[in-house]
C-alpha positions as CSV (number, residue, x, y, z in Angstrom):
1,X,33.0,-13.8,1.2
2,X,29.7,-15.4,0.2
3,X,27.5,-17.5,2.5
4,X,27.2,-21.2,2.2
5,X,24.0,-22.9,1.3
6,X,24.2,-24.5,5.0
7,X,24.2,-20.7,6.1
8,X,21.5,-19.8,3.9
9,X,19.7,-22.8,5.2
10,X,20.1,-21.5,9.2
11,X,19.2,-18.2,8.0
12,X,15.4,-19.5,7.2
13,X,15.6,-21.7,10.0
14,X,16.7,-18.7,12.2
15,X,13.7,-16.6,10.9
16,X,11.2,-19.2,11.5
17,X,12.5,-19.6,15.5
18,X,11.7,-15.8,15.3
19,X,8.1,-16.0,14.3
20,X,8.3,-15.7,10.7
21,X,6.3,-18.5,9.4
22,X,5.5,-17.2,5.9
23,X,8.0,-18.4,3.3
24,X,7.7,-15.1,1.2
25,X,9.0,-12.9,4.3
26,X,11.4,-15.8,5.2
27,X,13.0,-15.2,1.7
28,X,12.7,-11.3,2.1
29,X,14.7,-11.3,5.5
30,X,17.1,-14.0,4.2
31,X,18.0,-12.2,1.5
32,X,18.3,-8.8,3.6
33,X,20.3,-10.9,6.5
34,X,22.6,-12.7,3.7
35,X,23.4,-9.5,2.1
36,X,24.1,-7.5,5.2
37,X,26.3,-10.4,6.6
38,X,28.4,-10.2,3.3
39,X,28.6,-6.6,3.6
40,X,30.1,-6.9,7.3
41,X,32.7,-9.6,6.0
42,X,34.2,-7.2,3.8
43,X,34.8,-4.8,6.5
44,X,35.7,-7.5,9.1
45,X,36.6,-10.9,7.3
46,X,37.4,-12.4,10.9
47,X,33.8,-11.9,12.2
48,X,32.0,-15.5,12.8
49,X,28.7,-16.0,10.8
50,X,26.9,-16.2,14.3
51,X,28.4,-12.7,15.5
52,X,27.6,-11.0,12.0
53,X,24.0,-12.6,12.4
54,X,23.3,-11.5,15.6
55,X,24.7,-7.8,14.6
56,X,22.2,-7.7,12.0
57,X,19.0,-8.8,14.2
58,X,19.9,-6.5,16.7
59,X,19.3,-3.6,14.3
60,X,15.6,-4.9,14.1
61,X,15.1,-3.5,17.6
62,X,13.2,-4.9,20.8
63,X,10.6,-6.7,18.6
64,X,12.8,-8.4,16.3
65,X,10.8,-9.0,13.1
66,X,7.6,-8.4,14.3
67,X,7.5,-4.8,12.9
68,X,8.4,-5.9,9.5
69,X,6.0,-8.7,9.5
70,X,3.2,-6.0,11.0
71,X,3.7,-3.7,8.0
72,X,3.8,-6.3,5.2
73,X,0.4,-7.9,6.5
74,X,-0.8,-4.0,6.5
75,X,0.2,-3.6,3.0
76,X,-1.4,-7.2,2.0
77,X,-4.7,-7.1,4.2
78,X,-5.1,-3.5,1.9
79,X,-4.6,-5.4,-1.4
80,X,-7.0,-8.0,0.1
81,X,-9.7,-5.4,0.9
82,X,-9.3,-3.5,-2.6
83,X,-10.0,-7.0,-4.2
84,X,-13.2,-7.8,-2.0
85,X,-14.4,-4.4,-3.0
86,X,-13.7,-4.9,-6.6
87,X,-16.2,-8.0,-6.6
88,X,-18.6,-6.4,-4.0
89,X,-19.0,-3.3,-6.9
90,X,-19.6,-5.6,-9.4
91,X,-23.0,-6.9,-7.5
92,X,-24.1,-3.2,-8.1
93,X,-22.9,-2.8,-11.8
94,X,-25.0,-3.9,-14.8
95,X,-25.8,-6.8,-15.4
96,X,-25.5,-7.9,-11.6
97,X,-27.2,-5.0,-10.2
98,X,-30.6,-6.6,-11.5
99,X,-30.0,-9.7,-9.6
100,X,-29.3,-7.8,-6.7
101,X,-32.4,-5.8,-6.7
102,X,-34.6,-9.2,-7.3
103,X,-33.0,-10.9,-4.7
104,X,-33.9,-7.9,-2.1
105,X,-37.4,-7.5,-3.7
106,X,-37.8,-11.5,-3.4
107,X,-37.2,-11.5,0.2
108,X,-38.8,-8.2,1.0
109,X,-41.8,-9.8,-0.5
110,X,-41.5,-12.6,1.7
111,X,-41.0,-11.0,4.7
112,X,-43.6,-8.5,4.3
113,X,-46.5,-11.1,3.9
114,X,-45.5,-14.1,5.9
115,X,-46.6,-14.5,9.6
116,X,-43.3,-15.9,10.2
117,X,-40.8,-13.0,9.3
118,X,-38.7,-13.5,12.2
119,X,-38.5,-16.8,11.9
120,X,-37.3,-16.5,8.1
121,X,-34.7,-13.7,9.1
122,X,-33.4,-15.9,11.8
123,X,-33.0,-19.1,9.5
124,X,-31.5,-16.5,7.0
125,X,-28.9,-15.8,9.5
126,X,-28.4,-19.5,10.8
127,X,-27.6,-20.4,7.3
128,X,-24.9,-17.8,6.9
129,X,-23.3,-18.1,10.1
130,X,-23.2,-22.1,9.8
131,X,-22.0,-22.0,6.5
132,X,-19.1,-19.3,7.6
133,X,-18.0,-21.3,10.3
134,X,-17.7,-24.4,8.4
135,X,-15.4,-22.4,5.9
136,X,-13.4,-21.3,9.0
137,X,-13.3,-24.6,10.4
138,X,-12.5,-26.3,6.9
139,X,-9.8,-23.9,6.4
140,X,-7.9,-24.6,9.8
141,X,-7.9,-28.1,9.1
142,X,-6.2,-27.3,5.6
143,X,-3.3,-25.0,7.5
144,X,-3.0,-28.1,10.1
145,X,-2.6,-30.2,7.5
146,X,0.3,-27.8,5.9
147,X,1.9,-27.3,9.0
148,X,2.0,-31.4,9.5
149,X,3.6,-31.9,5.8
150,X,5.8,-28.7,6.2
151,X,4.1,-27.2,2.9
152,X,5.4,-23.4,2.2
153,X,3.0,-21.1,3.9
154,X,2.4,-17.5,2.0
155,X,1.2,-14.4,3.8
156,X,-1.1,-13.3,1.1
157,X,-2.7,-16.8,0.9
158,X,-3.3,-16.9,4.9
159,X,-4.7,-13.3,4.4
160,X,-7.0,-14.8,1.7
161,X,-8.3,-18.0,3.7
162,X,-8.0,-16.4,7.4
163,X,-11.6,-16.1,8.3
164,X,-11.0,-15.8,12.0
165,X,-11.2,-12.0,12.0
166,X,-14.8,-12.2,10.1
167,X,-16.6,-14.3,13.0
168,X,-17.4,-11.3,15.0
169,X,-18.8,-9.8,11.5
170,X,-21.1,-12.4,10.9
171,X,-22.9,-12.2,14.5
172,X,-22.8,-8.4,15.0
173,X,-25.5,-7.6,12.6
174,X,-27.8,-10.2,13.8
175,X,-27.6,-8.9,17.2
176,X,-28.5,-5.3,16.1
177,X,-31.4,-6.3,14.3
178,X,-32.6,-8.5,16.4
179,X,-32.6,-6.0,19.3
180,X,-34.4,-3.1,16.4
181,X,-37.0,-5.9,15.8
182,X,-37.5,-6.8,19.7
183,X,-37.7,-2.7,20.6
184,X,-39.9,-1.5,17.5
185,X,-43.3,-1.8,17.4
186,X,-45.0,-3.9,14.5
187,X,-41.4,-3.9,12.8
188,X,-42.3,-6.7,10.0
189,X,-45.5,-4.3,9.5
190,X,-43.6,-1.4,8.2
191,X,-42.5,-1.6,4.8
192,X,-39.7,0.9,5.1
193,X,-38.3,-1.2,8.0
194,X,-38.8,-4.5,6.0
195,X,-37.3,-2.9,2.9
196,X,-34.2,-1.9,4.8
197,X,-33.5,-5.6,6.3
198,X,-34.4,-7.0,3.3
199,X,-31.4,-4.9,1.5
200,X,-28.9,-5.4,4.2
201,X,-29.4,-9.0,4.3
202,X,-28.8,-9.6,0.7
203,X,-26.0,-7.3,0.7
204,X,-24.5,-9.0,3.5
205,X,-25.0,-12.5,1.8
206,X,-23.3,-11.2,-1.1
207,X,-20.2,-10.1,1.0
208,X,-20.1,-13.4,2.7
209,X,-20.2,-15.2,-0.9
210,X,-17.4,-12.9,-1.9
211,X,-15.0,-13.7,1.1
212,X,-15.8,-17.1,1.3
213,X,-16.7,-18.6,-2.2
214,X,-15.4,-15.9,-5.0
215,X,-12.0,-14.7,-3.6
216,X,-10.8,-18.3,-2.6
217,X,-12.0,-19.7,-6.3
218,X,-9.5,-17.3,-7.8
219,X,-6.9,-17.4,-4.8
220,X,-4.1,-19.0,-7.3
221,X,-4.3,-16.1,-10.0
222,X,-4.1,-13.4,-7.1
223,X,-1.1,-15.3,-5.5
224,X,0.7,-16.2,-8.7
225,X,0.3,-12.3,-9.3
226,X,1.5,-11.6,-5.9
227,X,4.4,-13.9,-6.0
228,X,5.6,-14.9,-9.4
229,X,7.9,-17.8,-7.9
230,X,4.7,-19.0,-6.4
231,X,3.4,-20.7,-10.0
232,X,7.0,-22.9,-9.8
233,X,6.1,-24.1,-6.5
234,X,2.8,-25.3,-8.1
235,X,4.6,-26.9,-11.0
């Protein structure tokens, strides 16, 4: 016995009802459940579809599909981090290392000679923070629109565009350096401290630029490489 089209549709609904909202994971689970149910019917043809489905679902344990979702998230998050790292390394290889050094020395020169060094530093972080939270807000609106139009959601796409987890990373370095500046006598009069702050600020700015601009601009190519069927969805 084979599952009918309506039964396959029911399996997709079933996965969504159990908190699997990503199409790629739904497809993987539906394929697994369909094969398992058909295997059961070979052994017991009289077993109903609902009974066979409940038997298979119980095999996932108390937390249902959550363990599988977490494992897949971990794999794709690791893949995402490796992509960020590859882009980040580009800024420390020829020729971009020249740009990184130039930006560091420029910021160092400004902070070293200006009487408004503290305000310049805070202004830089304010710009980064506003830019980052604007991107976070814009992405959430995009996700809400997708939900309203019932457009398919892909887990790796969400990981690429999910910026909520970086909000703390944006604020934390500012708090640390702000405390360090307050607790250090004549912080901006010390060339080593200022050079370190300049380098960190440039590196942090590069990281923000990679996460919010470079990778999202290349998101479609990364998604097609991860999901060959994604390209068909866009045709």
